[in-house]
N, C-alpha and C positions, 0 to 999 in steps of 0.2 A: 533452459533448453537442454537439460541433461537427459540422455537416453542411455540405457545399459549397453555396454560395448558388445558387439559381435563381429564376426568376420567382415573385413572391408568389402569384399565382393558381395557378400550376402546383404549387408546393410544398404548398399547402393541399389540393389534390386528392389528394396522396399521404398526407396526415395527416388522416384523417377520424375521426368518432366513431361506430363501428358499434354496433349494439344488442348488449347482452350476451346470449350464447346458451348459457351454461353453466347447469347445473341448480343449485338452491339448495344442495344438499349439496356440490358441487364449489366453489361460490362461497365457502361457509363454510370449507372445507378450505384454499382458497388464502389466505384471511385468517389462518387459524391457522398455516399454514406461514410466512407473512410475519412474523407475530409471533415465531415461534420463531427465524427468521434474525436479526431485529433484536435479540432477547434474547441470542442467542449472541454476536453481534458486540459488543454493549455490555458484557456481563458478561466475555467472554473478554479483551477489551482492557483492561477495568478491572482485572482480576487482574494483568496485566502492569504497569500503571501503579502499582498499590499495591505490588507486589513491588519494583520499582526504587526507588520513593520511600522505602519503609520500611526495607529491609535495607541497612545501611551497606556491607556487602560488595559490593553490586551498584552502588555509586556509582562506576562506572568510565566512562572516555571512550566506549567502545563502547556501553555501556548507555544513554548519553544519546541516542544515535541510535535505539536500540531503543525508548526511552521516547517519542521524537518520533514514530516510526512508530505506536506504540500509541495515542498521543493523537489522531493523525490518523485512524486507523481507528475509534477510539471516537466521534469527532465525525461521521464518515460514518455510523456505525450509529445515532447519536442523532438526526441532523438530515436525512439524505439518503435512506437506504434505504427508510424507511417511506413517504414520499410517492411515491417512484418505484414501489414495489410497488402502492400504491393506484391510481396512474395506469395501471399495466399491467393490473391486475385489472379495473378499471372500463372499460378501453379508451378512456379519455377523461380529460382534465385537469379535475377537478371543483372545483379551487380557483380563486381570482381571479388576475389578472395580477400583482399586487404580490407574492404568494407565489411565483409562477413566477419572477419576477426575482430574488428572494432565494435561491431554490433554485439557479438558474443560477450566481449569484455564489459561493455556498457550495460547490457541487459542482465548479465549475472550480478554485477555490482548493484544495480538499482533494485533488482528483485530481492536480493538479500537485505538491502537497506530498508526496503518497504516492510519486510517481515519483522525486522528488529525494531523499527519505529513503532509498529503496532504493539509489539511486546513491551516496549518501554512505556507506552501509554497505559497499558494494563497495570504495570508495576506502579506507575505514578498514581493512578486512581486508587489502587489498593492501599498504598501507604497513606494517601490523603484521607481515606475513610477510616482506616484502622487506627491511625495515630495522628489526628489532625493538628494537635499542639506541636508535636515533634516536627511534623511536615512543614508547618508554617515557619518554624524557627530555624530549621536546618536546610531546607530545600529552597534555595534562592534562584533567581533568574540566572545569575552567573554560574552557579553550580550546575544547573540544567544545561547551560550552553556548553560546559565542559563535557558533560555526559553525551550530548548530541555530537560534538566534535569527535570524541573518542569512538562513538558508534560508527561514524563515517570512516574513520581511519581503520578500525578493526575489520569492517566489511571489505574495504579495499585490499587490506593485507590478505584476507581469506581468498578473495577472488584471484589475486596474483599468484598465491600459493597453489590454488586449484589448477590454474592454467599452466603454471610452470612445471609442477610435478606430475601432471596427468600424461605427459609424453609429448611426442612431436606432433602436436595437433595441427600445426600450420601446413604440414605436407600430407597428412594422412586422413584428416577428418572430413575433407570435402568430397561429397559425391557430386557428380555432374548436375548442376541446376539446383543444388540444395545448400543450406547453411546450418548444419547441426554440429554440435560438439559432442562426440561420443566419449563419455567418461568410462574408465576401466571399472572393474567391479569394486575395488577398494574405495575409489573416490565417489562412486555412486552411493555407497553406504555412508561415507563421511558426509557427503552433500545432503543426503536424506536426513541424517541426524542433525546436522548444523542448520540447515535451511528450513526444516519442517518439524521434525519430531520435538526437538528441544524448545524452539520459540513457541510453537503451537501448544505444547504442554504448559508452558509458563502462562500463556494467554488464557487458556481454558481454566486452569486451576485458580488463577488469580481472579478471573471473572466470577467463578463460582463463589469465591471468598467475598468478593465485592457484593454479590447478590445477598449472601447470608448476613453480612454486616449491615447492609442497607435495610434488610428486613428486621434485624434486631433494633436498629435505630428507630424504625417506624413504630415498632411495638412499644418501645420506651417512650416515644413522643406521645402516642395515644394515651398511655397511662398517665403521663405528666399532664396532659390536657384536661384530664378529669379532675385535677386538683389545682388548676391555675386559672387566672383571670382571662377574660377574652383577649386582651392585648398580647399577653404571653402566648396564648393559644394561637394567635395569628402568626407570631414569629416562628413558633415551633412547627406549625403546619407548613410554612414556607420552606423551612429547612428540610422537612420530610420530603416535600415535593422535589426539591433540588437534588436530593440524594437519589431518589427514585429515577429522576430524569437522567442523571449522570450514568447510573447503572444501565438504563434502557438504551441510551445512545451508544455506550460502549458495547453492549450486547449486539446491537444492529451492525455496528462497524465490524466487529469480530465475525459475526455470522456471514456477512457479505464477503469478507476476506476469506473465510474458510471455503465457501462455495466456489470462489474464483480460483483458489489455489489447490483444492483437493484433487481435481482430476489429473493435474500435472504429476502429482506425487503417486497417484494410483498407477499411472503408466510407468513411473520410475521403478516402483516395486514389482510390477507384473510385466516388465518389458520383455522378459524371456518367454512369457506365457501368451500374452496378447500380441497379435501381429499389428504393429503400428504403421499405418500408411502415412504418406507425406501429408495429405490434406488433414487427416485426423490430428497429427502431431502439431501442425500449424494452428489448428482450431484450439487446441489445448493451450498453446502459447498465448493466443489472443485472449483467452479467458483470464489468464493471469493479469494481463495489462489492462483489461477493462475495469479492474478494480480501481485503477487510478482515475478513471472517468467517473465512476460512481461516487467516490468519496466526497467530492464537493457538494453533491446533491444531498448526501446524508447530513452534512453540516447545515445546508440551506433549509432542510426540512425541520431540523430539531434544535438549531441554535439561533435564537432571536438576534443575538449580537451580529451574527454573520449576515442575516437578511438586512439589518440596518446598515451595516458596512457596505453591502452591495449597492444599496440605494444612495448612500453618500458618495460612493465612487462613481457610479453611473451619472449622477447629476453634477459631478465635478466639484462638489462642495469640499472635497478634501484639499482643494487648492486655496481655500479661504484661510485667513489669518487664524491661528490657534485652532485649526480643525483637528489637530492631533489630540486636543484635550476634550473633544466631544464625548459625552457619556453615551456609549453604544450598547450598554446593558439595559434591556427593557424588561 
């Protein structure tokens, strides 16, 4: 929710509280749709969390990052999306200033955490494909848990520093009926680099590298298949398919993430050029958080283990004896 700072009286002219002009039926429908989005976000990510926690087969280094992203998305669904939807539907911030400050701190922290979770997933996939032997022997579940914990701590420190050094935001950032934190020019640049340019550069560069490596592996496997027996051919074909699928899923995850995040930072860059109205700014913020709703559907579409876990959870088979040992990879 960072917007380039301008004069307090000027910025409050941009963010006013217009009267609600929608019909009662549309008003109710908007709240119903909001509730559905929140429910999908919370339940979808909770299914991922339960799956990774419960099934021992999923206790891998990579899945610790998946778990971290799911927990982040779950918290966004539980604590951030609903007040932002209410704010948008009412065209006005109807809560007090204290809740606004809590929402800003929470949303900044979780948004940064989400970005860096995706960046770490990209790093993990790159290392796993570029040097699988080293990855298997050095990157353990314990090591990845330390990385995840460090990521959470660093994101929290950054957000505290941003809010502390940005000025007296508690008394000056509130426009009547709005809940925006206006960063000064220095912190706008810092936030742009830290929250967007750096992690997104890492994600894009490493994904390109993953694609190149996967293509080289596929070429090598095809050449190997021309000189091997059918059994070996079956094994190598399966490996090639797995690598391509990993690259494809990562590409979709990153693409959706970019689409949801890009508009926010375009407005951060062009805040002095483009006149940002209250409804437009709120719509941009919603786009960021909808990524948390979409992620579980990406897993459901492209990961068979997740679909099988959902079936086991819904049918309550996870409460059976030794259910944690069930093979969920199909």
